[in-house]
N, CA, C and O of each residue as an XYZ file, in Angstrom:
264
protein
N     -26.234    -19.347    -24.011
C     -25.992    -20.423    -23.080
C     -25.676    -19.850    -21.699
O     -25.405    -18.660    -21.540
N     -25.718    -20.711    -20.741
C     -25.417    -20.255    -19.386
C     -23.915    -20.254    -19.159
O     -23.193    -21.150    -19.598
N     -23.484    -19.252    -18.481
C     -22.070    -19.093    -18.188
C     -21.880    -19.226    -16.682
O     -22.599    -18.593    -15.908
N     -20.920    -20.040    -16.261
C     -20.713    -20.213    -14.828
C     -19.997    -18.992    -14.265
O     -19.082    -18.445    -14.881
N     -20.428    -18.588    -13.103
C     -19.855    -17.426    -12.444
C     -18.667    -17.890    -11.613
O     -18.786    -18.805    -10.798
N     -17.537    -17.261    -11.822
C     -16.326    -17.614    -11.080
C     -16.327    -16.859     -9.760
O     -16.305    -15.629     -9.728
N     -16.353    -17.617     -8.681
C     -16.342    -17.009     -7.352
C     -14.931    -17.040     -6.785
O     -14.102    -17.858     -7.184
N     -14.681    -16.157     -5.871
C     -13.424    -16.156     -5.150
C     -13.423    -17.370     -4.216
O     -14.326    -17.524     -3.394
N     -12.420    -18.220     -4.343
C     -12.430    -19.442     -3.530
C     -12.115    -19.166     -2.067
O     -12.295    -20.049     -1.228
N     -11.650    -17.966     -1.740
C     -11.403    -17.620     -0.342
C     -12.600    -16.929      0.316
O     -12.506    -16.506      1.468
N     -13.710    -16.811     -0.389
C     -14.894    -16.174      0.183
C     -15.335    -16.833      1.487
O     -15.642    -16.113      2.437
N     -15.384    -18.170      1.585
C     -15.745    -18.761      2.876
C     -14.762    -18.398      3.991
O     -15.154    -18.278      5.152
N     -13.482    -18.224      3.637
C     -12.483    -17.842      4.635
C     -12.764    -16.425      5.125
O     -12.668    -16.151      6.321
N     -13.111    -15.518      4.201
C     -13.428    -14.149      4.595
C     -14.663    -14.113      5.501
O     -14.697    -13.370      6.482
N     -15.657    -14.907      5.174
C     -16.858    -14.984      6.009
C     -16.497    -15.537      7.387
O     -16.980    -15.037      8.402
N     -15.652    -16.562      7.424
C     -15.199    -17.128      8.694
C     -14.438    -16.122      9.535
O     -14.596    -16.085     10.756
N     -13.614    -15.308      8.896
C     -12.870    -14.272      9.624
C     -13.833    -13.290     10.285
O     -13.652    -12.925     11.447
N     -14.837    -12.870      9.557
C     -15.813    -11.925     10.109
C     -16.563    -12.545     11.284
O     -16.750    -11.891     12.310
N     -16.989    -13.787     11.146
C     -17.708    -14.458     12.230
C     -16.825    -14.614     13.457
O     -17.276    -14.375     14.577
N     -15.575    -15.012     13.262
C     -14.663    -15.191     14.395
C     -14.375    -13.858     15.071
O     -14.319    -13.791     16.299
N     -14.191    -12.800     14.295
C     -13.944    -11.487     14.904
C     -15.146    -11.044     15.726
O     -14.981    -10.525     16.830
N     -16.346    -11.240     15.204
C     -17.546    -10.864     15.961
C     -17.669    -11.676     17.249
O     -18.000    -11.128     18.301
N     -17.404    -12.969     17.170
C     -17.465    -13.810     18.373
C     -16.390    -13.424     19.379
O     -16.646    -13.394     20.583
N     -15.183    -13.127     18.889
C     -14.117    -12.694     19.790
C     -14.462    -11.383     20.476
O     -14.207    -11.213     21.668
N     -15.037    -10.464     19.728
C     -15.440     -9.196     20.342
C     -16.483     -9.407     21.425
O     -16.422     -8.774     22.479
N     -17.444    -10.295     21.172
C     -18.469    -10.580     22.178
C     -17.865    -11.225     23.420
O     -18.177    -10.832     24.544
N     -16.996    -12.220     23.215
C     -16.370    -12.905     24.356
C     -15.485    -11.934     25.138
O     -15.491    -11.944     26.369
N     -14.725    -11.097     24.429
C     -13.874    -10.120     25.112
C     -14.718     -9.127     25.902
O     -14.362     -8.755     27.020
N     -15.831     -8.700     25.324
C     -16.734     -7.791     26.037
C     -17.257     -8.441     27.316
O     -17.259     -7.818     28.378
N     -17.694     -9.681     27.213
C     -18.202    -10.383     28.391
C     -17.111    -10.556     29.459
O     -17.372    -10.396     30.652
N     -15.900    -10.881     29.024
C     -14.816    -11.124     29.989
C     -14.348     -9.847     30.670
O     -14.184     -9.815     31.889
N     -14.133     -8.799     29.889
C     -13.455     -7.627     30.429
C     -14.390     -6.534     30.928
O     -14.027     -5.792     31.841
N     -15.564     -6.416     30.365
C     -16.435     -5.310     30.744
C     -17.636     -5.726     31.576
O     -18.270     -4.880     32.207
N     -17.954     -6.993     31.589
C     -19.103     -7.452     32.377
C     -18.671     -8.158     33.648
O     -19.516     -8.548     34.453
N     -17.378     -8.329     33.844
C     -16.887     -8.904     35.085
C     -16.852    -10.418     35.118
O     -16.657    -10.999     36.186
N     -17.034    -11.069     33.995
C     -16.948    -12.530     33.969
C     -15.518    -12.939     33.644
O     -15.235    -13.474     32.572
N     -14.644    -12.682     34.570
C     -13.233    -12.937     34.330
C     -12.932    -14.430     34.433
O     -13.416    -15.124     35.327
N     -12.135    -14.890     33.509
C     -11.661    -16.263     33.507
C     -10.159    -16.225     33.796
O      -9.532    -15.172     33.682
N      -9.588    -17.355     34.166
C      -8.135    -17.388     34.323
C      -7.448    -16.986     33.015
O      -8.019    -17.147     31.936
N      -6.248    -16.475     33.111
C      -5.612    -15.871     31.943
C      -5.335    -16.853     30.810
O      -5.422    -16.459     29.647
N      -5.010    -18.102     31.089
C      -4.710    -19.051     30.017
C      -5.948    -19.366     29.157
O      -5.833    -19.378     27.931
N      -7.112    -19.618     29.745
C      -8.297    -19.796     28.892
C      -8.656    -18.544     28.089
O      -9.157    -18.651     26.970
N      -8.405    -17.363     28.650
C      -8.656    -16.131     27.898
C      -7.807    -16.096     26.644
O      -8.308    -15.794     25.561
N      -6.536    -16.400     26.780
C      -5.631    -16.395     25.630
C      -6.066    -17.453     24.623
O      -6.043    -17.204     23.418
N      -6.458    -18.623     25.099
C      -6.873    -19.699     24.195
C      -8.129    -19.316     23.426
O      -8.208    -19.524     22.216
N      -9.105    -18.759     24.126
C     -10.385    -18.438     23.486
C     -10.266    -17.251     22.548
O     -10.880    -17.254     21.481
N      -9.502    -16.249     22.910
C      -9.453    -15.024     22.122
C      -8.390    -15.014     21.031
O      -8.525    -14.281     20.051
N      -7.329    -15.818     21.181
C      -6.228    -15.731     20.225
C      -5.878    -17.082     19.608
O      -5.913    -17.227     18.387
N      -5.544    -18.059     20.422
C      -4.953    -19.296     19.928
C      -5.926    -20.139     19.094
O      -5.605    -20.508     17.965
N      -7.089    -20.441     19.626
C      -8.049    -21.298     18.918
C      -8.529    -20.650     17.615
O      -8.528    -21.323     16.584
N      -8.938    -19.375     17.612
C      -9.323    -18.769     16.331
C      -8.158    -18.688     15.336
O      -8.359    -18.851     14.132
N      -6.954    -18.438     15.833
C      -5.796    -18.372     14.940
C      -5.507    -19.690     14.260
O      -5.252    -19.728     13.056
N      -5.544    -20.774     15.019
C      -5.318    -22.096     14.440
C      -6.432    -22.444     13.464
O      -6.168    -22.976     12.385
N      -7.660    -22.152     13.829
C      -8.791    -22.450     12.954
C      -8.671    -21.690     11.633
O      -8.865    -22.275     10.567
N      -8.354    -20.400     11.691
C      -8.236    -19.614     10.471
C      -7.072    -20.096      9.605
O      -7.186    -20.135      8.380
N      -5.964    -20.459     10.229
C      -4.822    -20.963      9.461
C      -5.175    -22.265      8.750
O      -4.854    -22.430      7.573
N      -5.826    -23.186      9.444
C      -6.206    -24.452      8.817
C      -7.242    -24.241      7.721
O      -7.174    -24.880      6.672
N      -8.194    -23.355      7.956
C      -9.214    -23.080      6.951
C      -8.571    -22.426      5.724
O      -8.935    -22.751      4.593
N      -7.631    -21.517      5.931
C      -6.940    -20.875      4.818
C      -6.157    -21.905      4.000
O      -6.218    -21.895      2.771
N      -5.432    -22.782      4.668
C      -4.676    -23.821      3.968
C      -5.584    -24.743      3.172
O      -5.228    -25.176      2.075
N      -6.746    -25.042      3.716
C      -7.702    -25.894      3.011
C      -8.183    -25.228      1.727
O      -8.245    -25.871      0.679
N      -8.518    -23.958      1.802
C      -9.065    -23.279      0.625
C      -8.002    -22.996     -0.436
O      -8.312    -23.047     -1.626
N      -6.759    -22.699     -0.049
C      -5.761    -22.452     -1.079
C      -5.260    -23.734     -1.717
O      -4.695    -23.695     -2.810
N      -5.456    -24.874     -1.056
C      -5.008    -26.141     -1.626
C      -5.994    -26.698     -2.653
O      -5.667    -27.644     -3.370
N      -7.187    -26.130     -2.731
C      -8.162    -26.575     -3.720
C      -7.733    -26.114     -5.097
O      -7.222    -25.008     -5.274
N      -7.952    -26.981     -6.061
C      -7.525    -26.596     -7.411
C      -8.674    -26.342     -8.330
O      -8.469    -26.011     -9.498
């Protein structure tokens, strides 16, 4: 008979972390090394705050699944 494969339920979170890190690296490269400087508050929001909140909410969603 067929047996269901048990996947890690945090796999989508791990994939999301990798995607966010890659996007943050690209945005940081554009801001700091290519001269496209933004005001400091949007830099903090784009590079730290928004991804942090997104990852926390995504993590809470996946661990709450039963």
